[in-house]
C-alpha positions in Angstrom: 16.8 -1.9 -3.5 14.1 -1.6 -6.2 12.4 1.3 -4.7 9.8 3.0 -6.8 8.4 6.0 -5.0 8.1 9.6 -5.7 9.3 11.8 -2.9 6.7 14.6 -3.1 5.9 15.6 0.5 2.1 15.7 -0.2 2.0 12.0 -1.2 1.1 9.4 1.5 4.2 8.0 3.1 6.5 10.5 1.6 7.7 12.0 4.9 8.5 8.5 6.3 10.2 7.5 3.0 12.3 10.6 3.2 13.3 9.8 6.8 14.1 6.2 5.7 16.3 7.6 2.9 18.2 9.8 5.4 18.9 6.8 7.5 20.0 4.8 4.4 22.5 7.6 3.6 23.7 7.7 7.2 24.0 3.9 7.2 26.1 4.0 4.1 28.4 6.7 5.5 28.8 4.7 8.8 29.7 1.6 6.8 32.3 3.6 4.8 33.8 4.8 8.1 33.8 1.3 9.5 35.7 0.0 6.5 38.3 2.8 6.7 38.8 2.1 10.4 39.1 -1.6 9.7 41.6 -1.1 7.0 43.8 1.0 9.3 43.4 -1.7 12.1 41.4 0.6 14.3 39.1 -2.2 15.4 37.4 -0.2 18.2 36.2 2.6 15.8 35.3 0.0 13.2 33.0 -1.7 15.7 31.5 1.6 16.8 30.7 2.6 13.2 29.4 -0.8 12.5 27.0 -0.5 15.4 26.0 3.0 14.2 25.2 1.5 10.7 23.0 -1.2 12.3 21.1 1.4 14.2 20.5 3.4 11.0 19.5 0.2 9.2 16.9 -0.5 11.9 15.5 3.1 11.7 15.4 2.8 7.9 13.3 -0.4 8.3 11.0 1.2 10.8 10.4 4.3 8.7 9.8 2.3 5.6 7.2 0.2 7.5 5.4 3.3 8.7 5.4 4.6 5.1 4.1 1.4 3.7 1.3 1.3 6.2 0.3 4.9 5.5 0.4 4.3 1.7 -1.5 1.1 2.0 -4.3 2.8 4.1 -4.5 5.6 1.6 -4.9 3.3 -1.5 -6.9 0.6 0.3 -9.2 2.4 2.8 -11.8 -0.4 2.9 -9.3 -3.3 3.1 -9.9 -5.5 6.3 -6.3 -5.2 7.3 -7.0 -1.5 8.1 -9.5 -2.5 10.8 -8.6 -2.1 14.4 -9.9 -5.5 15.6 -6.4 -6.7 16.6 -6.8 -5.2 20.1 -9.5 -5.9 22.7 -10.9 -2.4 22.3 -10.8 -2.7 18.5 -12.8 -5.9 18.7 -15.3 -4.3 21.0 -15.6 -1.3 18.7 -16.2 -3.6 15.7 -19.3 -5.0 17.5 -21.0 -1.6 17.1 -19.4 -0.2 13.9 -19.2 -1.9 10.6 -15.6 -2.9 10.0 -14.2 -2.3 6.4 -14.2 -5.6 4.6 -13.6 -5.0 0.9 -11.4 -7.7 -0.6 -12.5 -6.8 -4.1 -9.2 -5.0 -4.8 -5.7 -4.5 -3.6 -3.8 -1.5 -4.8 0.0 -1.7 -4.5 0.9 1.7 -5.8 3.8 3.3 -3.7 4.9 0.0 -2.2 8.4 -1.5 -2.5 8.6 -5.0 -3.9 9.6 -6.4 -0.5 6.4 -4.9 0.9 4.1 -5.7 -2.0 4.7 -9.5 -2.2 3.6 -10.3 1.4 0.6 -8.0 0.9 -0.5 -10.0 -2.1 0.0 -13.3 -0.3 -2.0 -12.1 2.7 -4.7 -10.7 0.5 -5.1 -13.9 -1.5 -5.2 -15.9 1.8 -7.9 -13.6 3.1 -9.9 -13.9 -0.1 -9.6 -17.7 0.1 -10.7 -17.8 3.7 -13.7 -15.6 3.1 -14.7 -17.2 -0.2 -14.1 -14.2 -2.4 -14.5 -15.2 -6.0 -12.8 -12.3 -7.7 -10.3 -9.7 -6.7 -8.4 -7.0 -8.4 -4.6 -6.6 -7.8 -3.3 -3.3 -9.0 0.5 -3.1 -9.4 0.9 0.0 -11.5 3.0 0.0 -14.6 6.3 1.3 -13.1 6.0 4.9 -14.2 7.6 6.0 -10.8 10.2 3.3 -10.8 13.8 4.1 -11.7 14.1 4.1 -15.5 10.3 3.6 -15.7 10.8 -0.2 -15.4 8.1 -2.0 -13.5 9.4 -3.7 -10.4 6.3 -5.0 -8.6 4.4 -6.3 -11.7 6.9 -9.0 -12.7 7.3 -10.1 -9.1 3.5 -10.4 -8.5 3.2 -12.3 -11.8 6.0 -14.7 -10.7 4.2 -15.2 -7.4 0.9 -15.9 -9.2 2.6 -18.4 -11.5 4.3 -20.0 -8.5 0.9 -20.4 -6.9 -0.4 -22.1 -10.1 -2.4 -19.2 -11.3 -3.2 -18.9 -15.0 -3.9 -15.5 -16.4 -4.6 -13.8 -19.7 -4.4 -10.1 -20.8 -7.6 -8.3 -20.6 -7.4 -4.9 -22.4 -4.6 -2.5 -22.1 -2.5 -3.1 -18.9 -4.7 -5.7 -17.3 -4.6 -9.5 -16.7 -7.5 -11.8 -15.9 -6.1 -14.4 -13.6 -7.7 -17.7 -12.6 -6.2 -19.6 -9.7 -7.0 -23.1 -8.6 -6.5 -22.7 -4.9 -7.9 -25.2 -2.5 -9.7 -27.0 -5.3 -11.9 -24.1 -6.4 -11.7 -21.5 -9.1 -10.4 -18.2 -7.7 -10.3 -15.5 -10.4 -7.9 -12.6 -9.9 -7.6 -9.6 -12.1 -4.1 -8.1 -12.2 -4.2 -4.5 -13.4 -1.1 -2.6 -14.5 -1.8 1.1 -15.1 
């Protein structure tokens, strides 16, 4: 699944990632039981285990989403997606309190690829809407990925290329990226550390 997180309990999202991993194991076991029941023509048990596997799949997705949100908030405390303006009370609160609105950087440490890519897309859309001229996208170098192979970095690069973004290396582990989105120059710096 391309997952690249450490499981130390003190890290943001670690408890949720551990619960997601438990459900992933339970899902795999339920699928094995379903296959065994199916191979012995026990269709009732096969269906029951299949339903159990789907329940564990849903729980795994929910816990990974909670982990992703917690990790994102930890690494991006001033990002506007952390504001509470999505509700009526959140919007009222924002009238009296300055809402975080820092689009200068996006840190993807601790995210899975499937979580990181939509975050980058959303971040770039926000930057475009708000006229941000420069932003930093931190992918990490993959040190916590299985085998130490970066998973997020190449996918983010592919996304930027697909968006027509040109980039160049800037120092060790960094890329300076210029994007021509909506007919204006939109520099993005991609950092891999």
